[in-house]
C-alpha positions as CSV (number, residue, x, y, z in Angstrom):
1,M,165.1,172.6,103.8
2,R,164.9,175.3,101.1
3,N,165.6,178.0,103.7
4,L,168.8,176.3,104.8
5,L,170.0,176.1,101.3
6,Y,169.2,179.8,100.7
7,L,171.3,180.8,103.8
8,Y,174.2,178.7,102.6
9,L,174.3,180.4,99.2
10,K,174.0,183.9,100.7
11,F,177.0,183.3,103.0
12,R,179.1,182.0,100.1
13,L,178.4,185.2,98.1
14,R,179.3,187.4,100.9
15,M,182.6,185.4,101.3
16,L,183.5,185.9,97.7
17,H,182.8,189.7,97.7
18,G,184.0,190.5,101.2
19,S,187.2,192.8,101.4
20,H,188.5,191.8,104.8
21,C,190.4,188.5,105.2
22,A,189.3,187.8,108.8
23,R,185.8,188.4,107.8
24,S,186.1,186.0,104.9
25,T,187.4,183.3,107.1
26,I,184.5,183.7,109.5
27,F,182.0,183.6,106.6
28,W,183.7,180.5,105.2
29,I,183.4,178.7,108.5
30,A,179.7,179.8,108.9
31,G,178.9,178.6,105.4
32,T,180.5,175.3,105.9
33,L,178.5,174.8,109.1
34,I,175.3,175.7,107.3
35,L,176.1,173.2,104.6
36,L,176.7,170.5,107.2
37,V,173.4,171.3,109.0
38,S,171.6,171.2,105.6
39,L,173.0,167.8,104.8
40,I,172.1,166.4,108.2
41,A,168.6,167.8,107.9
42,L,168.3,166.4,104.4
43,F,169.4,162.8,105.2
44,G,167.8,162.8,108.7
45,A,164.4,163.6,107.3
46,S,164.5,161.4,104.2
47,G,165.2,158.2,106.3
48,P,161.9,158.2,108.3
49,L,160.0,159.3,105.2
50,C,161.2,156.2,103.2
51,A,160.4,153.9,106.1
52,Q,156.9,155.4,106.2
53,E,156.5,154.8,102.5
54,Q,157.6,151.2,102.9
55,K,155.0,150.5,105.6
56,S,152.0,152.0,103.7
57,P,150.2,149.5,101.4
58,E,149.9,150.2,97.8
59,T,146.5,151.5,96.9
60,T,145.3,149.0,94.1
61,T,141.9,148.1,92.9
62,P,141.0,144.4,93.7
63,A,140.2,142.1,90.7
64,V,137.0,140.9,92.5
65,K,134.9,142.9,94.9
66,P,135.5,141.4,98.4
67,H,132.7,139.4,100.1
68,D,131.6,141.6,102.9
69,P,129.1,139.7,105.0
70,F,130.6,140.2,108.4
71,R,129.5,143.8,109.3
72,G,126.8,142.9,111.8
73,K,124.8,140.9,109.3
74,E,123.8,137.2,109.1
75,C,124.1,135.3,105.8
76,S,120.3,135.2,105.4
77,D,120.0,139.0,105.7
78,C,121.3,139.1,102.1
79,H,120.6,135.6,100.8
80,K,116.9,135.7,101.7
81,L,115.9,133.6,98.7
82,V,118.1,130.7,99.7
83,V,116.1,129.8,102.8
84,P,112.6,131.0,102.0
85,S,110.4,128.0,102.8
86,K,108.6,125.7,105.2
87,V,111.0,122.8,105.2
88,N,114.5,124.0,106.1
89,C,117.9,122.5,106.8
90,L,118.5,123.1,110.5
91,L,121.9,124.6,109.7
92,A,120.4,127.1,107.2
93,K,117.6,127.9,109.6
94,E,120.1,128.7,112.3
95,D,122.3,130.7,110.0
96,L,125.2,128.3,110.5
97,C,126.2,128.5,106.8
98,E,129.9,128.2,107.4
99,F,129.4,124.6,108.5
100,C,129.1,123.8,104.8
101,H,130.3,126.8,103.0
102,K,133.8,128.4,102.9
103,V,133.6,132.1,102.2
104,S,136.8,133.8,101.0
105,A,137.4,137.4,102.1
106,E,139.1,138.0,98.8
107,G,135.8,137.6,97.0
108,G,134.3,135.2,94.5
109,P,131.6,132.5,95.0
110,A,131.4,130.6,98.2
111,K,132.8,127.0,98.1
112,L,131.8,123.8,100.0
113,V,134.2,122.9,102.7
114,E,134.3,119.3,101.2
115,L,132.5,117.1,98.7
116,P,128.7,116.7,99.2
117,E,128.6,113.1,100.3
118,P,131.0,113.3,103.3
119,L,129.6,116.7,104.0
120,C,126.0,115.5,104.2
121,F,127.1,112.6,106.5
122,K,128.4,115.0,109.1
123,C,124.8,115.3,110.2
124,H,123.0,112.5,108.5
125,R,123.9,109.1,109.9
126,E,125.2,106.5,107.4
127,D,123.8,103.5,109.3
128,P,120.3,103.5,107.7
129,Y,121.8,103.4,104.2
130,K,122.9,99.9,103.6
131,G,122.2,97.3,100.9
132,R,123.5,95.6,97.8
133,F,121.6,97.8,95.4
134,V,122.4,101.5,95.4
135,H,120.6,104.3,93.6
136,G,122.9,106.0,91.1
137,P,122.9,109.6,92.4
138,F,123.5,108.3,96.0
139,A,126.3,106.1,94.8
140,A,127.9,109.1,93.1
141,G,127.5,111.3,96.2
142,A,125.3,113.6,94.3
143,C,122.7,114.2,97.0
144,I,121.8,117.6,95.6
145,T,120.5,116.0,92.4
146,C,117.3,115.3,94.4
147,H,117.6,117.4,97.5
148,D,117.8,121.2,98.0
149,P,120.5,121.6,100.7
150,H,118.8,124.7,102.1
151,G,115.2,123.7,102.1
152,G,112.0,123.8,100.1
153,E,108.3,123.4,100.1
154,V,108.5,119.6,99.8
155,P,109.1,117.2,102.7
156,G,112.6,115.6,102.7
157,M,113.9,118.9,101.2
158,L,113.3,117.4,97.8
159,K,113.5,119.8,94.9
160,I,110.0,118.9,93.6
161,T,107.2,116.6,94.6
162,G,108.3,112.9,95.2
163,S,107.0,111.1,92.1
164,Q,107.8,114.0,89.8
165,M,111.3,114.1,91.2
166,C,111.8,110.5,90.1
167,L,110.3,111.1,86.7
168,E,112.8,113.8,86.0
169,C,115.3,111.0,85.3
170,H,113.1,107.9,84.8
171,Q,111.5,109.3,81.6
172,D,110.7,105.9,80.3
173,M,108.3,105.5,83.3
174,N,106.8,108.9,82.5
175,A,106.0,107.7,79.0
176,Q,104.5,104.4,80.4
177,F,102.2,106.4,82.8
178,A,101.1,108.7,80.0
179,D,100.0,105.8,77.7
180,A,98.6,103.4,80.2
181,R,94.9,103.0,80.9
182,F,95.4,101.7,84.4
183,P,98.1,103.3,86.6
184,H,99.0,101.8,90.0
185,K,97.8,104.2,92.6
186,A,100.9,103.7,94.8
187,A,103.2,104.6,91.8
188,V,101.2,107.8,91.1
189,T,101.1,109.1,94.7
190,G,104.7,108.4,95.5
191,C,107.5,106.1,94.3
192,I,109.0,105.8,97.8
193,D,106.0,103.7,99.0
194,C,107.7,100.8,97.3
195,H,111.3,102.0,96.4
196,S,114.1,103.3,98.6
197,P,115.7,106.4,97.0
198,H,119.1,105.5,98.5
199,M,120.0,101.8,99.0
200,S,118.3,98.5,99.5
201,E,118.9,94.8,100.0
202,H,116.4,94.1,97.2
203,Q,116.5,94.4,93.5
204,Y,114.9,97.5,92.0
205,L,115.6,99.3,95.3
206,L,112.4,97.8,96.7
207,T,111.8,98.6,100.4
208,S,111.1,94.9,101.1
209,A,110.8,91.6,99.2
210,V,107.9,90.7,97.0
211,P,105.2,89.4,97.7
212,G,105.4,90.8,101.2
213,L,105.8,94.3,99.8
214,C,102.6,94.0,97.8
215,G,100.8,92.5,100.8
216,N,101.3,95.7,102.8
217,C,98.4,97.2,100.8
218,H,96.8,94.2,99.2
219,E,96.0,92.5,102.5
220,N,93.2,90.3,101.3
221,I,95.2,88.8,98.5
222,A,98.2,88.3,100.9
223,R,95.9,86.4,103.2
224,D,94.7,84.2,100.3
225,V,98.2,83.4,99.3
226,Q,99.2,82.5,102.9
227,T,96.2,80.4,103.7
228,A,95.7,78.7,100.3
229,T,96.1,74.9,100.4
230,V,96.6,74.9,96.7
231,K,99.4,77.2,95.8
232,H,100.0,78.9,92.4
233,S,103.7,78.8,91.7
234,P,104.0,82.1,89.9
235,V,102.8,83.8,93.1
236,T,105.4,82.1,95.3
237,E,108.4,81.7,93.1
238,E,111.0,84.1,91.6
239,T,109.6,87.6,91.1
240,A,106.2,86.5,92.5
241,C,103.5,89.1,91.8
242,M,105.5,90.6,89.0
243,N,105.3,87.4,87.0
244,C,101.8,88.5,86.1
245,H,101.5,92.2,87.2
246,D,103.2,95.4,86.2
247,P,103.7,97.4,89.4
248,H,103.5,100.7,87.6
249,A,100.9,100.9,84.9
250,T,99.3,98.7,82.2
251,Q,96.6,98.6,79.6
252,E,94.7,95.9,81.4
253,S,92.7,96.1,84.6
254,G,94.3,94.5,87.6
255,L,97.6,95.8,86.4
256,I,98.1,92.4,84.6
257,L,100.8,92.3,81.9
258,A,98.4,91.0,79.2
259,D,94.7,90.2,79.1
260,G,93.3,87.4,81.3
261,L,93.8,84.6,78.8
262,D,97.2,85.6,77.3
263,I,98.8,86.1,80.7
264,C,97.9,82.5,81.6
265,L,99.1,81.1,78.3
266,K,102.5,82.5,79.1
267,C,103.0,79.4,81.1
268,H,100.1,77.1,80.0
269,D,101.3,77.0,76.4
270,R,102.8,73.6,77.1
271,T,102.1,70.6,79.3
272,V,102.7,71.7,82.9
273,T,104.0,69.2,85.5
274,V,103.5,69.9,89.2
275,K,106.6,68.6,90.8
276,D,105.4,67.7,94.3
277,K,102.1,66.0,93.3
278,K,103.3,64.7,90.0
279,Q,100.3,66.1,88.2
280,E,100.2,67.2,84.6
281,F,98.1,69.9,83.1
282,A,97.2,70.0,79.4
283,D,98.7,72.3,76.9
284,M,95.9,74.8,77.1
285,K,97.1,76.9,74.1
286,K,96.9,73.8,71.9
287,L,93.6,72.7,73.3
288,L,92.0,76.0,72.7
289,A,93.4,76.3,69.2
290,T,92.1,72.9,68.1
291,N,88.6,73.1,69.6
292,P,86.1,75.5,68.2
293,Y,83.6,75.6,71.1
294,P,85.2,77.5,74.1
295,H,83.5,77.6,77.5
296,G,82.0,81.1,78.3
297,P,84.8,82.3,80.6
298,V,87.4,81.2,78.1
299,Q,85.5,83.0,75.3
300,N,85.5,86.1,77.5
301,R,89.3,85.6,78.0
302,D,88.8,85.5,81.7
303,C,90.4,82.5,83.3
304,S,89.8,84.0,86.7
305,G,86.1,83.4,86.2
306,C,86.7,79.9,87.5
307,H,90.3,80.0,88.9
308,N,91.8,82.0,91.6
309,P,95.3,83.0,90.3
310,H,96.6,83.7,93.8
311,G,95.7,80.5,95.6
312,S,92.7,78.5,96.6
313,S,91.4,76.0,99.1
314,N,89.9,74.1,96.1
315,F,91.8,71.8,93.8
316,R,93.0,73.3,90.4
317,L,92.8,76.7,92.0
318,L,89.1,76.8,91.5
319,T,87.2,79.8,93.0
320,N,84.4,77.6,94.4
321,Q,83.6,74.1,95.4
322,Y,83.4,71.5,92.6
323,P,83.7,67.7,92.8
324,Q,87.2,66.4,92.2
325,G,86.3,62.9,91.0
326,F,84.3,61.2,88.3
327,Y,81.6,60.3,90.8
328,A,80.2,62.4,93.6
329,P,77.0,62.6,95.7
330,F,74.8,65.5,94.6
331,F,74.1,68.5,96.8
332,I,74.0,72.1,95.5
333,S,76.9,73.4,97.5
334,N,79.1,70.6,95.9
335,Y,78.6,72.4,92.6
336,D,78.9,76.0,93.7
337,L,81.4,76.7,90.9
338,C,78.9,75.7,88.2
339,F,75.8,77.2,89.7
340,R,77.3,80.7,89.9
341,C,76.4,80.8,86.1
342,H,74.1,77.8,85.4
343,D,70.7,77.5,86.9
344,A,70.6,74.7,89.5
345,A,67.2,73.6,88.2
346,L,69.0,71.7,85.4
347,A,70.0,69.2,88.1
348,T,67.3,69.5,90.7
349,E,64.1,69.3,88.5
350,E,63.3,65.7,87.5
351,H,60.9,66.9,84.8
352,T,61.3,70.1,82.8
353,T,60.8,71.6,79.4
354,G,62.9,74.7,79.9
355,A,65.7,74.1,82.5
356,T,67.9,72.1,80.1
357,E,68.0,70.9,76.5
358,F,69.4,67.6,77.6
359,R,66.1,65.9,78.1
360,D,64.0,63.2,76.5
361,S,60.7,65.0,76.1
362,D,60.3,66.4,79.6
363,R,62.5,63.8,81.3
364,N,65.5,65.7,82.6
365,L,68.6,63.7,81.7
366,H,70.9,65.9,83.7
367,F,68.9,65.0,86.8
368,I,69.2,61.3,86.0
369,H,73.0,61.4,85.6
370,V,73.9,63.9,88.3
371,N,71.3,63.9,91.1
372,K,72.2,60.7,93.0
373,T,73.1,60.1,96.6
374,S,76.2,58.1,95.9
375,H,77.4,57.6,92.3
376,G,76.2,60.7,90.7
377,R,78.1,61.6,87.5
378,T,79.9,64.9,87.8
379,C,79.9,67.5,85.0
380,R,83.3,66.3,83.7
381,S,81.8,62.8,83.0
382,C,80.5,64.3,79.7
383,H,81.8,67.8,79.3
384,E,85.2,69.4,78.5
385,V,85.3,72.6,80.7
386,H,87.7,74.7,78.6
387,A,86.9,74.0,74.9
388,S,85.5,71.2,72.9
389,A,85.0,69.9,69.4
390,N,81.3,69.6,70.0
391,P,78.6,72.1,70.9
392,K,77.5,72.3,74.6
393,H,81.2,71.5,75.5
394,I,80.6,67.8,75.1
395,A,83.9,66.0,75.2
396,A,85.2,63.4,72.7
397,T,86.8,61.5,75.6
398,V,86.9,62.0,79.4
399,P,89.5,60.7,81.9
400,F,88.4,57.6,83.9
401,G,91.5,56.6,85.8
402,N,94.1,55.6,83.3
403,W,91.5,55.2,80.5
404,D,90.2,57.9,78.2
405,L,86.6,57.0,78.2
406,P,84.9,57.7,74.8
407,I,81.6,59.6,74.6
408,K,80.8,59.1,70.9
409,Y,78.1,61.8,71.0
410,E,76.1,62.5,67.9
411,R,73.9,65.5,67.6
412,T,70.5,65.5,65.9
413,E,68.0,68.2,65.1
414,N,65.9,67.7,68.2
415,G,68.3,65.8,70.5
416,G,71.2,63.4,70.1
417,S,72.7,60.0,70.9
418,C,75.8,58.6,72.5
419,T,77.6,55.2,72.9
420,P,79.9,55.9,75.8
421,G,82.1,53.4,77.6
422,C,79.7,53.5,80.5
423,H,76.4,52.3,78.9
424,A,75.0,51.0,75.6
425,F,73.7,53.1,72.8
426,Q,71.1,55.7,73.9
427,K,69.3,58.5,72.1
428,Y,67.0,61.3,73.2
429,S,64.6,63.7,71.6
430,R,63.1,66.9,73.0
431,Q,59.9,66.4,71.1
432,P,56.9,65.7,73.3
433,A,56.2,62.0,73.8
434,K,53.4,60.5,71.8
435,P,50.3,59.5,73.7
436,G,50.6,56.1,75.3
437,K,54.4,56.2,75.2
438,Q,56.7,57.1,78.1
């Protein structure tokens, strides 16, 4: 381009300084032609150049470095720490990351293709997750609160071990376990033994209804409950086992909510009426408070010493056989309940100086009252089995049908006396009989 302009100027100078007219004309024409050619060359070349400049992209520095995973590499080639473990999501294991993640070529962090809940259910069926009670994170679609979506060392792709996972949120339970003397083994080893982490038809997200749930492990107790002819209503009604037990941890053995006496007095602090049999049980709290001589098991605060709280084949939920009426024929097995603690000799030896203090010299008065083939008097004929106002659990009155039969017992230094409704005044002394007297 510069050469053409140079020739044009050179011809114009020659035209101006030339002496011959014809020559000047020729130079003028030549100069004009050179100018035209120069202009054509100028505009002809600049057109394609502009077009080329329009097609070329501007060289600018991007704001974010582009994500560049697609040059012969898999996602896990770079993101090795994301899928490092034994229990993996199948998608992560097979490097199908784009099933869940959307990676922008312009750069920046990867995004989920949609919200976690519908995304998870693309693979995980919704059918098993049904119920009226829903776990909070599951209800909110926050699956990754508990689960690592890529995998981990813990089964179920949990972020940490099962029970520890639950205690991350349920910190009140953490405190209960820390303070309790007796933790429930099932609660320590894994909450999901009893609770569903997603949904349930049962309150507290239990996997099945109580008491059936408890019976899955406590088979012997479940069998007692099912086969018992005498049912204990707290076991069969409302929250069943949880009426008396804490399923997580307590300060009392057997996971009971309070000690063996206090737990019973939660209900037996008033007169209790059994609806179907129209029976009434005394206000035990009042009876124990007003009588200073408690029976041994009561003194030890252990009602289960005589009663089975889950159910029994014996009346009054007794653990062993004991006569139900005022009179009963005597045989040892009929008094199994009493003879677990008391020596049977007190009722089998006609003469003794050591088996019992209820004797006239060596004549065993227990034997005389109890050991009969037909109308033997049972223990309740004279004794109050929970607590009494007199030593040796001797009752003030005992039930005899609709009548409260009076005992009228008087204690002496070496014996005592009574004037009950069943015989005239009698007294006894443990002193040896004088010679010539029987």
